[in-house]
C-alpha positions in Angstrom: 109.6 73.9 117.5 109.6 74.1 113.9 107.5 76.1 111.4 106.4 72.1 109.7 105.6 71.1 113.8 104.1 73.7 115.4 102.1 76.5 115.8 101.1 79.0 118.0 99.3 82.9 118.7 101.1 85.8 117.7 99.1 87.8 120.2 99.7 85.6 123.5 103.7 84.2 121.8 106.7 85.7 124.2 110.2 85.9 124.3 112.8 85.6 122.3 109.8 83.2 119.8 107.8 85.7 119.7 106.0 87.9 116.1 108.4 90.9 116.8 111.4 89.2 117.5 110.7 87.2 113.6 110.0 90.1 112.4 113.5 91.9 113.8 115.5 88.7 112.2 113.8 88.7 108.8 114.5 92.6 108.7 118.1 91.5 109.2 117.9 88.7 106.5 116.8 90.9 103.8 120.1 93.7 104.7 122.9 91.3 105.1 121.6 90.7 101.4 120.0 93.1 100.4 122.3 95.7 101.7 125.4 94.8 99.7 123.9 94.3 96.3 123.7 97.9 96.8 126.6 99.0 98.3 128.3 97.2 95.2 125.6 97.4 92.7 126.9 100.9 91.4 130.6 101.1 91.2 129.0 96.8 89.8 127.5 98.3 86.7 130.1 101.0 86.6 133.5 99.8 86.7 132.0 96.0 85.3 129.5 97.0 82.6 130.5 100.3 81.7 127.2 102.2 82.2 126.0 105.1 82.1 122.3 106.6 83.1 120.8 105.5 80.6 121.7 101.3 81.2 121.4 102.3 85.3 118.0 103.7 84.8 116.3 101.0 82.4 118.2 98.7 84.6 116.8 100.4 88.3 113.2 100.1 86.3 113.6 97.2 85.5 114.3 96.4 89.7 111.1 98.0 89.7 108.8 96.1 87.8 108.3 93.1 90.6 106.8 96.4 92.6 104.6 96.9 90.9 103.3 94.2 90.8 103.1 93.4 94.4 99.2 93.5 94.0 99.7 89.4 93.1 101.0 88.5 95.9 96.9 88.7 96.6 96.3 85.6 94.4 100.5 84.0 95.9 98.5 84.0 99.6 95.2 81.1 98.3 98.6 78.9 98.3 100.3 79.8 100.8 100.1 81.6 104.1 102.2 85.2 104.5 104.4 83.7 106.5 105.8 81.3 104.2 105.5 83.6 101.6 107.6 85.5 103.3 110.4 83.6 103.7 110.4 82.3 100.1 110.6 86.2 99.4 113.6 86.3 101.4 115.0 83.1 99.8 115.1 84.0 96.5 116.2 88.0 96.8 119.1 85.3 98.4 119.5 82.9 94.6 119.4 86.6 93.1 122.1 88.3 94.2 124.4 85.1 95.1 123.9 84.4 91.1 124.5 88.0 90.5 128.3 88.3 90.3 128.1 85.2 87.7 126.2 87.5 85.2 128.5 89.8 84.1 126.4 91.2 81.2 124.1 94.3 80.9 121.4 92.1 80.7 122.5 89.0 83.4 122.4 91.4 85.5 119.1 93.0 84.8 117.3 89.1 84.9 119.3 89.1 88.0 118.6 92.0 89.6 114.6 90.8 88.4 115.2 88.0 90.5 116.2 89.4 93.7 113.5 92.2 92.9 110.9 89.1 93.0 112.3 89.0 96.8 112.5 92.1 97.8 109.4 93.1 97.6 107.1 89.8 98.3 109.5 90.3 101.6 108.8 93.8 101.9 104.3 93.3 101.1 104.5 90.1 103.3 106.5 91.9 105.8 104.3 95.2 105.7 101.2 93.1 106.0 102.1 90.9 109.1 103.6 93.6 110.7 100.4 95.7 110.8 98.2 92.2 111.9 100.4 91.6 114.7 102.0 95.0 116.5 99.1 96.2 118.7 98.2 100.0 117.6 99.0 101.7 120.5 102.5 100.9 120.1 103.4 99.3 116.4 105.8 102.5 115.5 108.4 102.1 118.4 107.6 98.4 117.0 109.0 99.4 114.4 111.6 101.5 114.8 113.2 98.2 116.2 112.6 96.8 113.5 114.2 98.6 111.1 117.2 99.2 114.4 117.8 95.8 113.5 117.2 95.8 109.9 120.3 98.5 110.6 122.4 96.2 112.5 122.5 94.1 109.2 123.5 96.9 107.2 126.6 97.6 109.4 127.4 94.0 109.2 127.4 93.8 105.5 128.7 97.9 104.9 131.5 97.3 107.3 132.5 93.6 106.0 133.1 95.3 102.2 134.7 98.5 104.0 137.1 96.5 105.3 137.6 93.4 103.7 137.2 94.6 99.9 141.1 96.1 99.7 142.8 94.0 102.5 141.7 91.0 100.8 141.4 92.0 96.8 137.7 90.8 97.1 135.5 90.5 94.1 132.0 90.9 93.5 131.6 88.0 92.7 132.4 86.5 95.5 131.2 89.0 97.8 127.5 88.7 95.7 128.4 85.7 96.9 128.9 85.4 100.1 125.6 87.6 101.3 122.9 85.7 98.8 123.8 82.4 100.9 123.5 84.3 104.1 120.4 85.4 103.8 119.2 81.8 103.1 120.7 80.7 105.9 119.2 82.7 108.3 115.9 81.8 106.6 116.0 77.8 107.2 117.1 79.2 110.7 114.0 80.5 111.2 111.6 77.8 109.9 113.7 75.3 112.1 113.2 78.0 115.3 110.3 80.1 114.8 106.1 78.6 115.2 104.0 79.4 112.4 101.9 81.8 114.3 98.1 81.9 113.1 96.3 84.7 111.3 94.1 87.0 113.4 91.6 88.6 111.6 91.3 86.2 108.5 92.6 88.8 105.4 90.4 89.4 102.3 91.7 87.3 99.7 91.2 89.9 96.3 92.0 93.0 95.9 91.1 96.0 97.7 90.4 99.6 96.5 88.4 102.2 99.4 87.9 105.4 98.2 88.2 106.5 101.8 92.5 104.9 101.9 92.7 107.6 98.9 94.8 109.7 101.1 97.5 106.7 101.9 97.4 106.0 98.5 98.5 109.3 97.6 101.1 109.0 100.2 102.3 106.4 99.0 102.3 107.6 95.7 104.5 110.2 96.0 107.0 108.5 98.3 107.7 105.5 96.0 108.1 108.7 93.3 110.8 110.1 96.3 112.5 107.3 96.9 113.5 107.1 93.3 115.9 110.3 93.5 117.4 108.7 96.7 117.7 104.9 95.6 118.8 106.1 92.1 119.9 108.9 91.2 121.8 110.8 95.1 124.3 106.8 95.1 125.2 107.0 91.2 125.4 110.6 91.7 128.0 109.6 94.3 130.0 107.0 91.7 129.4 108.7 88.7 130.5 112.5 89.9 132.4 111.6 92.3 134.3 109.1 91.5 133.4 107.1 95.4 135.1 103.9 95.1 133.3 100.4 96.8 134.9 101.0 100.3 134.1 104.4 99.9 130.4 103.8 99.2 130.4 101.2 101.7 131.6 103.4 104.3 129.0 106.0 103.4 126.8 103.7 104.1 128.5 102.0 107.0 127.5 106.1 108.6 123.9 105.2 107.2 122.9 102.6 109.2 125.0 103.8 112.6 122.5 106.7 112.1 119.7 104.5 111.6 120.0 102.5 114.4 120.4 103.9 117.0 117.5 107.2 115.5 114.8 104.9 114.9 113.7 103.6 118.0 113.4 107.3 119.1 111.9 108.3 115.5 109.1 105.2 116.2 108.3 106.6 119.9 107.6 110.5 117.9 105.1 109.7 116.8 103.8 108.1 118.9 103.9 111.2 120.6 103.2 114.2 118.0 101.1 111.8 115.4 101.7 110.7 111.9 100.8 114.4 111.3 103.6 116.4 112.3 106.4 113.9 111.5 105.3 113.7 107.8 105.6 117.9 107.6 108.7 117.7 109.4 110.5 114.5 106.6 108.9 116.9 103.1 110.1 120.2 105.1 113.5 118.7 105.4 113.6 116.5 101.8 112.5 120.0 100.0 115.8 121.3 100.9 117.4 118.4 100.4 117.3 117.8 96.9 117.0 121.4 96.1 120.5 121.1 97.2 121.6 118.3 95.5 121.4 120.3 92.3 123.7 122.8 93.0 126.3 120.6 94.7 129.7 120.6 93.6 132.0 118.7 96.6 132.2 115.4 97.7 132.3 116.7 101.1 129.3 118.2 100.7 127.4 115.3 98.7 127.9 113.1 101.2 126.3 115.1 104.7 124.2 114.8 101.9 123.7 111.5 101.6 123.8 110.6 104.6 121.0 113.4 105.9 118.4 111.5 102.9 119.0 108.7 104.4 118.1 109.7 107.7 114.4 110.7 106.9 113.8 106.6 105.2 112.6 105.9 109.4 109.7 108.6 109.8 107.7 106.5 106.9 106.4 104.4 109.6 104.2 106.9 110.4 102.6 106.8 106.6 101.9 102.2 107.9 100.8 103.4 111.7 98.3 106.2 110.1 96.7 103.2 107.9 96.6 100.7 110.6 94.8 103.2 112.5 92.5 104.1 109.4 92.1 100.2 108.5 89.6 97.5 108.4 91.7 94.5 109.4 90.6 92.8 107.0 92.0 94.9 104.7 94.7 95.2 106.2 97.1 92.2 103.8 95.3 93.2 100.0 96.1 97.1 100.5 99.8 96.3 101.4 100.0 94.0 97.7 97.7 97.2 96.2 99.5 100.2 98.2 103.2 98.1 97.2 101.5 98.7 93.7 100.9 101.9 93.5 103.7 102.7 95.5 105.5 102.1 92.4 103.7 103.2 89.2 105.7 106.2 89.0 109.4 103.9 89.9 109.0 101.7 87.3 109.2 105.1 84.6 111.4 107.3 86.5 114.5 105.7 86.8 114.1 104.9 82.8 112.6 108.3 82.0 115.3 110.3 84.4 117.7 108.8 83.7 117.9 110.5 79.6 116.8 113.9 81.8 120.1 113.0 83.5 122.6 113.0 80.5 120.9 116.8 79.9 120.6 118.3 83.2 122.0 116.3 86.8 120.3 119.2 88.6 117.2 119.2 86.9 116.4 115.5 88.0 116.8 117.1 91.8 115.1 119.6 91.9 111.8 117.7 90.4 112.8 115.6 92.8 111.9 118.8 95.5 108.7 119.5 93.6 107.7 116.0 94.6 108.5 116.3 98.6 106.5 119.8 98.1 103.6 117.8 96.6 104.2 115.2 99.5 103.4 118.0 102.2 100.9 119.2 101.1 99.4 116.0 101.9 100.4 115.3 104.7 98.9 118.5 106.4 95.3 116.4 105.2 96.5 113.4 107.5 94.5 114.3 110.1 95.7 114.8 114.1 93.6 111.5 115.6 93.5 109.2 112.6 91.0 106.5 112.8 88.5 104.9 110.5 85.6 107.8 109.5 88.6 110.2 110.4 90.2 109.7 107.5 90.9 113.3 106.6 91.6 116.3 107.3 89.9 119.0 105.1 90.7 122.2 106.2 87.9 124.2 107.7 85.6 121.9 108.5 85.4 120.7 112.2 87.5 117.4 112.9 86.1 114.0 113.8 85.6 113.2 117.2 87.0 109.8 118.0 85.4 106.5 118.0 83.4 105.1 121.2 86.3 102.5 123.0 
């Protein structure tokens, strides 16, 4: 059995060759490369390329351009299956990471970042689409939690190896980037050999879809992308620039994040099923307001590390945005909307790193206080999610009677 010789129905496939297991392995393959790249990125930029906040902002804006263009994935689906595009994207991610250390200049780093990011963002677009199509609505949040947990375990492997081996074997950036990228490429080859191609369920629209009734999902997605930049770009840069974290120390911090994510993600998925998307996202955004406000005034490396871990722990709750959309969406809209959502998610991501990089030069605290404001806006939007979202009941306007659930 291989991708090229057998097809299967995702609804009836069981055992280790099921779609859920394949999604788990794909999540692990992605993290083997991306986690290593992310672990080394700030140290590589500061110590090898002498980047300041200005250059790191430019590099991160370049990284987000493929995310902004993720809507173009729908046109690639005219030529290949979603599963095929997911495999191709993972391979491209591995190639970009493996090549990073061989181009130790600013322009070389920008180029390899772009290649890596094309693979990462197209994979994430296909992963979201396939997950929402293949996973039953009743258990999707729990299954997504398990998938995130497997990805977190792969992070642990990457961070743990770097933490132990960086000083022990005096590793170079080039060596680690190359090994991480090749591991992901190797897993893609395994996936091609071990799994069938799973037939799609409801045929997906092969055009861009923008629907007025999805506006709240779009707004939450936009604000989520803006918030994510504060964490991924500037919280990590804070650790290296202000508090002087070395590569192995950053790896240790990421290792803690991975352990917490691996343990919490399945529980968060079950919690979302139990309490609903509205309450879960409300909890997340209240917590983020407190975390970002604390970042602005932190002076202790230990406290900053604790904030970083707490901040990262909130990421798994973003499952709630996906399951909210799954409940309100026309099934044929899932693939095209996944691409559109990634583009919306990255509108802010394209300009925030570069623009906020300039603000960082004047006041790092201002960057995080603006982030707290973004979390407050997200909190207001989250309160508009119905307790029982479904098609026809997408938004819970204040003072309006809730819509009844659709008949079974």
